[in-house]
N, C-alpha and C positions, 0 to 999 in steps of 0.2 A: 292173342296177339303174339307175334314172334319177337317183339322188343318189349322191354320192361317200361313201365310208366316213368321210372327215373331216367332211363335213356331218352324217352320221348321228350320230357321236360327239358333236358339238357340240350337236345337238338333244336327244339323250337325256340329256346332262349337264345341260342347262337344265331338263329335266323332272324329273330327280332332285333338283334344287334347288328344285322347287316352282313353276317357271315354265311357262306355257302353251306347248305346241307345237302345230303343225298349224293354227293360226288362219289364216284366209284361204283354206283349201282347202275346196271343197265335198265332201260325202260323199253316197253314194247308199244309201238304206235298202233294206230287203227289197222294198219296192214300187217301187224304182227312182226314187223322188223325190229331189230335191236338198235337203239339209239346210243351214241357214245355218251360218256359222262358229261361232256361239255355242251351237249345239245340242249336247247331250250324246250320246255313244254309249251306248246302253242295252245293258248286258251281262247275259247269263244264264250260270249256272254249272252244268255237269253233273258231279257228283262234287265234294263239298266235305268230303272226309276230310282226310288229312294234307297231301298236295301241293295239293289243291284249296283248302284253307284258306290255304296260303302264297300261292297265286296270287290268291285273293280279296283278301288284305291288300295285295298289290302293286297290283292294279287300283284299289283304293280310294284309293291315293295319286296316281293319274294325273288331272290336270285334265280336265274335260269327260267323265268317265265316271260313269254312273249305274247302279248295280246294281239290276235290276228283277226278277230271278227266280233261284231256286235249285232244284236238283234233286238228290236223293240217296235211296237206298233204305234208309238207316238213319235213323230218325226223329230221334234226338238230334243227329245231324249236320245234318240238314235244318233243324231248328228251333233249332240252335245252343244245345243244352242240355247243357253239359259235365257237370253233376251227374247227368244221367240215363244217361251212357254205362255200358254193362255193365262191371262190375268185371273180368270175364275179359279185356276188351280191353286191360288194362294189364299183362297177363302174357304172356310172361316179361318180366322187368325190362328197361327200355330201349325197349319198344315204343311208338312215337309215337302219341299221341292229340291232335288239335288242341285248342287252348285255346278257340277259338270266342268270343273277346271283342271282335270287331270291332263297330263301330257301323253298323247297317243301318237304313234307313227301315222304318217299321212296315208299310208297304203292299207290301213285297217279296213277290212271288208264290212259293208253295212247291209243288213237284211231286214225286211219287214215281216218275213215268214220264216219261222225257226227251222222249218224243214229244209230250206235252202242252206242255212248255216250248217246243218248236219251233213249236207252233201259236200261241204267244203273240205278238200283234202289237206288244207293247211291248218286244220283244227284237230288237236289231239284229245282235248278234254273241254267240257263245257261247265259253266256255272249257271245254274237255273235259279233265278230270283223273281219268279212270276207269281201271280195270285195262286192260292192253294188249289183251286179247281183245275189248274193247268199242270200241276206237278206230275201226275201219273203219266199222261200222254207224252209230255216232253222228256221225262226221265226214261221211260221205256223206249221211245223212239231214239233217244240218244245212245243208249247202250246197244240197241239193235244196230245202230249205225257204226258201232265200234268205238264210241267215245267213252272215256271215263267221265264221271259226273260229280260235281259239288252241288248238292241240292239244298235249297233253303228249307227250313222247317216250317210247318209240319211236313212229314213225308208226303202226305196225300190228303185228299178231301174225304175219302172213305176208307174203311178198313179193308175192303176188298181190293181197292186200287193199291193200297200199301203192300199187301202180300204179292200182288202181281209185279210190283217194282222189284221186290226182293228176288222173286223168281227170275226176272229178266236179267238182273245184275249177275246172278249166279250162272244162268244159262250162257251168258256172253263172256263170262270170266272178266268182268270189268271192275275197276276200282270205283267205289262210291262212298262219299262222305256226306253227312247231313249237318246243317248248321247249328248243332247243339254245342256251342263254343265252350261251355264251362268244363267239358271233359278234358280240355287241354290246360286248364288252370292249375298253376302250382299250388294255390290255396286249396282248391277243392280236392286235389290229389293227396292232401294231408289227412283228409277226413276218414277214408276207409280204415286206416291203421288205428285211428282213435276208436272207431266203433268195434273193430275186430279185437282190440286189446281187452275189451270188457270193462273199460273204465266207467262207462255210463250204464253198465249192466245189460240186461236183455231188453231190446227195443220192443215197445208195445204199441206206441202211437206216433204218428207223424202229422204235422200240420204245415201248410204252406199257403202262400197268397200272392195275388197280383193286385196292386192298388193303382188307381188313377182317377183323380177327381175331374170329371167331365161336365159337372153341373155349371150352369143350368141348361145349356142349349146343345151340348154334344156336337154331333156332326151336322146339326141344323136340319131344317125342313125345307125341302126343295121339290119342285115339280119336274116331271119329264120334259126334256127339250132336246134339240139337235146337238149331237156331240161336235166338238171342234173338227174342222174339215181335215185336219192332219192327224186325227185319232181314229184308228180302225176299231170301232165299237163292236161290230159283228165278230171280228176275230178275237177281241178281248173276251167276249162271252163264250166263245169256243163250244165246248160240249154242253153248256148250261142252256136252259130254255131262253128263247128270245124275250127281251123286255126293252122298253124305251130307256134311253140314256138319262142318267141323272148325275149332276156334278158331285153329289155326295156319295157316289159309289166308286167311280174310277177317275184317276188311276190309283189313288191311295186309300180311300175310305171303305173299300170292299171288306175290310176286317170287321165291320159292324153289320154285315149282312150274311145270314146263315147259308145262303146259296154259294158263297164264295170263301168264307172263312169263319172264324169265331175268336173271341179273346182267350178262351181256355186253350185253343189250339195255337194261337199266335204267340202270346206272351206266357200263358200258363204252362205250356208244354216244356219251356226251358227248365222250369223248376221241377216239373214232373220227371223230366229226364234225369236230373240230379238225384232225386229221391229213388227212382228206379235203379240207378247205378249204386248209390251209397248203401241202400238197405238190401239190395240183392233180390228185389221182387220184380219179376218180368211182366206179370200181368195180374190184374185183379180177378176175383171170382164173382164179385157182385158190385154193382154200382148204383148209387142213388144220387139224384141231382134235383135241386130246386133252383128256380130263377124267377126274378121279378123285374118289371118295368113300371115305375110309378113316379119317378122324380125328374129324370132328364127329358126335356122336351125336344125330341129329334125323331128321325125316320128309322132308326135302327130296328132290326127285327131279331137281335140277340139280346139276352138279358143285360141290364146295367149292373145287376148284382146276381151272383150265382154261388151256391154252396153245393159241394160234391163230396160224397163219402165213398171211398174205395175200400173194399174188404178183401184181404188176402187169405189164401188157403192156410197160411202159417198162423193166422189169428191176428196179425197186425191190422191196424186201421189207419187209413191215410185220408185226412180231411184237406180239401183245397177250396179256397175262396177267391172268387173274382169280385172285386168291388170297384166300380167306376163312379161312385158318388161320394168318395172321401179319400183323404190322403193320410189317415191315421195309420201308424205302423202295423198295428194288429198283433205283433209279437214283441217280445222284449228286445229283440235284435234281429236284423236281417229278414230274410224271406222264408226260411225253413227252420222248423223246430222238430228235433228228433228226441222223443221222450223215452228214457230207459228206466230200469228199476233202481239204478243208483244215481242217476242224474239226468240233466237235459243238455242238449247241444243246440245252440242257435247259430245259424250260418247265413251269410250273405256275401256279396261281392267284396265288401269292405273288411271281412275277417270272420272270426267265430268267437263265441262265448260258451264256456263250459261251467255249469252250475251243479253242485252236488244236490242230491235229493234230501229233503227234510224227513225226520222220523215220522212214521204214521202210527196207527193204532196197533197195539199188541206186539210192538217191536222192541228188542234190545238193540240199540242203534249206535254205531260208531260212524262218524263222518267219513265217507269213502274217499274223498279227495278235496283239495282246496280249489276254489273257483279259479278259472283261468280265462284270460282275455287275450286275443291275438288280433292285431290290426295288420292287414295285408297290404303290401305295396300294390299300386295300380298296375294292371296287366293289359297289354294289347291282345285281347283274346281272339279277335278276328284275324290278326296277323299270325298268331301261333296256330290257329286252326287251319287256315288255308295253307300254311307252310307244311303242316302235317300231311294234308291232302297231296300237295305237289311231291313231297318226299315219297309218299306211297305210290303215286303214279310212276315214279322212276324206279322204285324198288319192287313194286307189285305186292306190297304188304297190305295188311288190313288197316284202314284209318282208325283213329281213336274213337270216332263216331261212326261205327259200322252201320251198314244199311239195316241189318237185322235188329240191332239194339235200338236204332232210331225209329224203326217201324213200330216196335213195341211201345216206346215212349209216346209216339204220336197217337197210337191207338187208345191210350188212356183218355186223352182229350176227346177223341171221336166217339168213344163209348159214352162219355159223360153227356155229350150232345144228344145221343140217342135216348139215354135215360130221361133227359129233360123233355124230349119231344113226346115220348110215350107216357110220361108222367107216372112212372112206376119204377120200383127197384128191379133191375134186370140181373139175371144170373148168366155169367159168361163162362163158357168152356174154352180155356186158352189153348187147348190142343186142337180141337175141332174148329176153333174160331167161329163159334156160333153162340147165339143167345138161346138158352134152353127153356125159358118160361114165357116167351112173348113172340109170336109170329110176326106181328106188326113191327117189332124192333128189328128182327132179322131183315125185313124188307128195306130197312134204312142202312144196311151195311154197304149198299151201293145204290146207284140210280141209273136210269136210262139216259144215255147220251143223246144230245141233239144231233141229227144228221148234218153233215156226213161223217162226224167224228165217231170212231170206234176205238175201244181199248185194245 
């Protein structure tokens, strides 16, 4: 990156306070023309359901952003009509439905097909917040259309798709950011220096987790039925095989179906991205995964509990746990544990804890440091992250969550799903991007799209 992280934190903090950033930088629109410093970046949004609405709200807070187009295949979401949302979409209890009370200009264009939004000359950049199985097509189509992209995580549904997105971004010289928001956090940006200082010694093991107690009934059990008349189910399926509609699949609960997402990719990859960044490991060389379903009584076809071990060429070991049957913290503090020879670092959104190691066998030991606890102020990470993207659209610099870094982070999760599927430890060549010990596993690096969709 051509700006330091200190500069980045300063700029995004100013933006969060409502001050303009990026002024003075030229930006290049889809026609390669230079826009003046006072011109707005015109944003289109593909997918304005739960996460898409959160991002829409964040972008509306950024100076010099004008929302010019929305796209969704569910009409109440597209036209921001909360009162017309099908009542089934509120069940089971706790299912999020966006409030849709943001203030938009009356002339915002509305599209049910994202390809028409990409033809809109009043759109400079797009935010893509659709289900995972749509990310590759929409991201590649967007940059091929000359649009910059803010893409929700994970980058893709398959490893192959992810690499193709990276290639398309580079081929079109587009700005691309992915929603790994912790990379812009002032808290998390403190940690690399702690690790580099040697305070906790040489890092040997890392642990992390995602917890959510969904017992006893999870996403429920439902039978196929007709979709709502204003919900385009065939379009929602896109490149995936056709199946009958169920209310516990779309628009929100796709995250518990392996054809459309997974919890290791959805929530887990946030913490994987942080570990990837902080310990400097771009890819594992071996992956083992276990998963079970025996407690929650629902229709999911991903594990309720999952244990993953990543092995790195450096010798470090990274263990990740997905547990949707309990809310026990799992670690002493936070969601990430980094174990060093002189101490341990515990990290979460609320702060960090540093604890010195205790003496072991055969050692003459002096306590390396005093325990340290740091409680961080709350940060609006979504606002900071989208501000960085807009600043980079204007300056043509690389976002803090670059497409290459984000592809690598997403691949951790996708490879874990492959190891779980083939029920064996897989050996990964991170240069050739192939699995070297299982042909069946390589077959899962991509899948055949349903016609007429092609990558």
